[in-house]
N, C-alpha and C positions, 0 to 999 in steps of 0.2 A: 585511770585506776583510782579507787578510793585511797584516801590519805589520812593517816592517823594524826597528822599534825594540824589538821584543819578544825577550826571552830565554826559550827553552823548554828545560826539563830533561826528557829522556827517562830515566825511572827503570827500571832493569832489574837482572837478576842476583839477588844475595842468597842466602839459605840454602835456598830452595825447590829440590826436585828438578827443577823446570822452569826453573832459572836459565839453562841454555844455550838453551832455547827462547826465553826472554824476550830474550836477547841477539840472537837471530835477528830477532825482531820489531823490536827497537831499530835494528838495521842497515838493515832494510827501510824504516822510516818516516823515517829521517834525511834521505836525499837530497831527497825531495819537500818536507819542511819547510824545509830549508836554502834552497830556491828562493824561499820566500815570507816567511821571518822572519829577523830580524837575527842571532840567535845560537842555535845548537842544540847542546846538550851532552849527553853520556851520563853519568849518575850511577849508581853502584852502590848497591843497597839494603843498606847496611851502616852501621856506627857513624859513618862520616864524613859521612853524608848531610845532617844538619842544618847542619853547618858549611859544606858545599859549596853548599847552597841559598842560604845567606846570602852567601857569598863571591862567587857569580856573580850575585847580585841577580835571582834567577829570578822571572819574571813569571807563568809557568804551568808546571805539570808535566803530562807525558803518561806515566802509568804503563803499562808493559808488563811489569811484574814478576809473571808468572803464578804461581798457586799460593799456598801459605802465605806469610805476611808481606806480600806485595804485593797480594794479591787478596782478603784476608780481613778488611779493615778496619783492620789495624794501620798500614799505610802511610797510608791515608786519614786516620786520626786524627792522625797526626803532621803531615800537611800542613794539616789544619784548625787545629791548635794554632799552627802557624807562620804561618797566614794566607796560604798559597800556594794559589791556584786550581788545579784539576786536572780532567782529563778522566775521566769515568766516575762510577760510583755512589758514594754516601757510605758512612759507616762501617757502619751497620746493614744496609743492603742488601748490602754486600760480605760482611759476616760471615755473614749468613743464606744467601747464594747459594753460597758456597764449601762450606758444610757440607751435604752431600747429605741428611742426616737432618733437619736443621732446615728445609731447602727443602721436603722432602716434607710435613712437618707443617704448615707455613704454607700450602702450595698445596692440601693436602687440604681445608682450610677453604673454599677458593675453588672447590671442586668439580672440580678438574683431575684427569683420569684417570691413575692411576699403578699400577705393579706392586705387588702385595702384598709386604710385607717383614717382617723380624724383625731387630732390632739385637742383636748378641751382644757382651757385655762381657768384658774380660779376667778379671774376678773371678768369672765364672759357672762353674758345673759344666759342663764342655765336653760330656760325654756327653748330659746332659739338653738342653742348648742345641741340639746337633746333631739330636737326635730331634725336638724341637719345630719346628725349621726345616723338616725333611722333612714332618712332619705338617701344618704350616700352608701350606707353599709348594710341596710336591711334591719328587720325587727329584732334579730338575735345577734348579740355582740358579746365580745369579751373585753373587760376593762383591766388595764394593767398600770400599776405605778411604774414610771419609766426607769427608775434607778434602784429597784429592789430585785433580789434574786430568790431562788428557792420557792417560787410560786407565792411569795408573800404579797398579800393584798390583791391577788388576782380574783376577779369576780365575773360571773356571767349575768347578762341581763336580757330579758325578753319583753319587748314592748316599751312604749313611752313612759308609763308611770314607774315601772321597775327601773329603767335606765336613769331617769331623772333622780329618783331617790338614791340610787347607788352613786351617781356622780356627785350629788350634793354631799353625801357622807364622805366620799373619797377625797373631795377637794378641801375638806377641812383638815386632812392629813398631808396633802400634797398640793403643790402649786399648779400642777398639770397632770393630766391622765391621758394615757394612750388608749383609744377605743378602736378595736379592730373588728372587721366582719368575722362572723363565726364560720369556721371551716370544719367540716366533718372529715375526720381522718385519723389515722393511727399515730400514736405518740412514738416518734423515732428520733434517735440521736446518733451522732457520729463524731468521733474525736480525730484530732490531727496531732501527731507527734513531730516536732520540728527540731531536729538536731542538725547534723551536717546536711541532711536533706529532709524533704517532707515525706511523712508516712501517713497514709490514711488508715485509721484503725477500723476494725469491723463495725458494721452498722448494727445498732441495738434497737429492739422494740421494747417499750415499757408497757407492761400489763398490770392493772390493779384489780382488786376484788370488785366484782359487780360493775366493772368499767368506770369506777369512780375517778374524779379529777385527780391528777397526779400532784397533789398539794404538798405543803410542808410536812405534814404528818406522814403521808404515804412515802415521801422521799427518804425520811430518816428513821422510820420505824421498821425494824427487821420483820419481814414476813408480809408487809403491806404493799410490796411491789415485786414484780417478777421481771428479770432481764432476759429477754430472748436473744441469744447471740449464736449465729448471725440472724438478723431479722429476716423473716420469711417474706421477702418482697420479690416481685419479678426482677429479673436481672437488670433491666434497663432502669428501673426506679432505684434499685440498690446502688448502681453506679452513679446515678444522678445525685443521690444524697451525698456520697463521698466526694464527688466533684464539686458540689456546691459548698460543702463544709471546707474544702481546701481553698476554694475561691474566696470565701468569706474571710478565712484566716489570713490570706495574702492581702486582700483588699484593705483590711483593717490594720495591716502591718503587725500582726501578733507574732510573738516569739515563743519558742519552746513547746507550748501546748495550748490547745483550745478544744472546746466541745460545742458543736452546733446542734440545736434542737429543731425539729421539723414536725409538721403535720402532713401526713401522706394520704391523699385520697385514694379511693379504690382504683380509680383510673386517672391518669394525668400526672402532671409535674408535682414533685414534692414542694411544699411551701415552707420556706425558711421562717423560723419563729424568732430565735435569738441566739447569741453566741456567748459562751462562758469562757472568759479569757484566763480564769484561774479555777479550773474545775475542782470539785470537792474530792477529798481523799478519805472519806469516811467509810465504814464497813459496807454501807449500802450505796456508795457512789458509783456512777456509771463509767467514768473514764478509766479507772484501774481495771474494771472488768473487761473493757474493750481491749486494753493492752494485753491482759492475761490471755484472752482468747487467741491473740495473735502470737502467743508464745513468749511475751515479755513479762516476766514475773515482777511482782510489786517492788521487790528489793532492787532489781536491775533497773527498773523504770526510774526510781528515785535517784539512784547513783548516776544514771545517765544524764538526768536533768541537772543535777548538781555540777557534774564535771563539765558538761557542755556550757553551762552558764559561766563558770569560772574561766573557761577557755575564751568565750566570747568577750568577756570584760577585759581579759588580758590583751587580746588583739586590739580592742578599741583603745586601750591605754598606750599601746605601742604605735598607733597610727599617727600620733602627734597632735591629736585634738582638732582644733578648728581650722577653717580656711585661713591662709595668710592674709593679714591686713597691714596697711601702712602704719608706721609709728607716728603718733601725734606729738607735737612739741607742746608740753604743758607748762 
């Protein structure tokens, strides 16, 4: 149950391109938490964070710092070192999940269906890399920065000249780029709620005006996307999406919550795209909508995540820590 003696730090902002989005998430989750807990504060993900966590005697953190620094294990490592419990996945799961290339390599071992890809590095011969991408993936491809979320930096390319130009521009900003074959399909997403047990949330289809790419503006501008819940998929595809989302969550060792994105062709197996280990909580975010459709109201969702995270950390503390080792004579 909620506890009025608890101090919660909502951690947002920071150096990520998604800092503004994270502040939207923070603003949305604050009022419901303030109703149930004693003190709810916003802390920026910057150099003042350790001192602020100590000054406010924070009992638990709720990170909503999306993207690099907040979602890639760095924040989670800091909180672990400081002994501050937090909502969401740990260091390794966070680091693997944010890196699309690592995610794909891990999940390939689990047999999860994904688009063919080629990683292009800044120090490669660009003409050769472009030709290899087209030979391996076809003339139409999608280019993704490996460690950005919210559709930031994603581009489509058609043919050699277009791909070469976009790779050259992208590699000025990133050391490597993930190039994938283009797959025609519906934009589908499915969440996992992981408390005492695993719960598959309803599958959602994302629709945009004129079938535009679901980019940063469409994600966070009210009215520029429509969430169809439950997605009108054939029963076998619907179940496949939920099963794959759950399998990905487990394979990456995520905790508490995750949301997996898919492209679902007219016929055939859903194609896994990426996993969000710290889904957004903004007014236009998908994860809270999936939970609500299942009958889990936003307030209940947030309190459940807080309470479960605190219980998990309490159990870990009571387990005695590391494996026993012999004492050394120093």
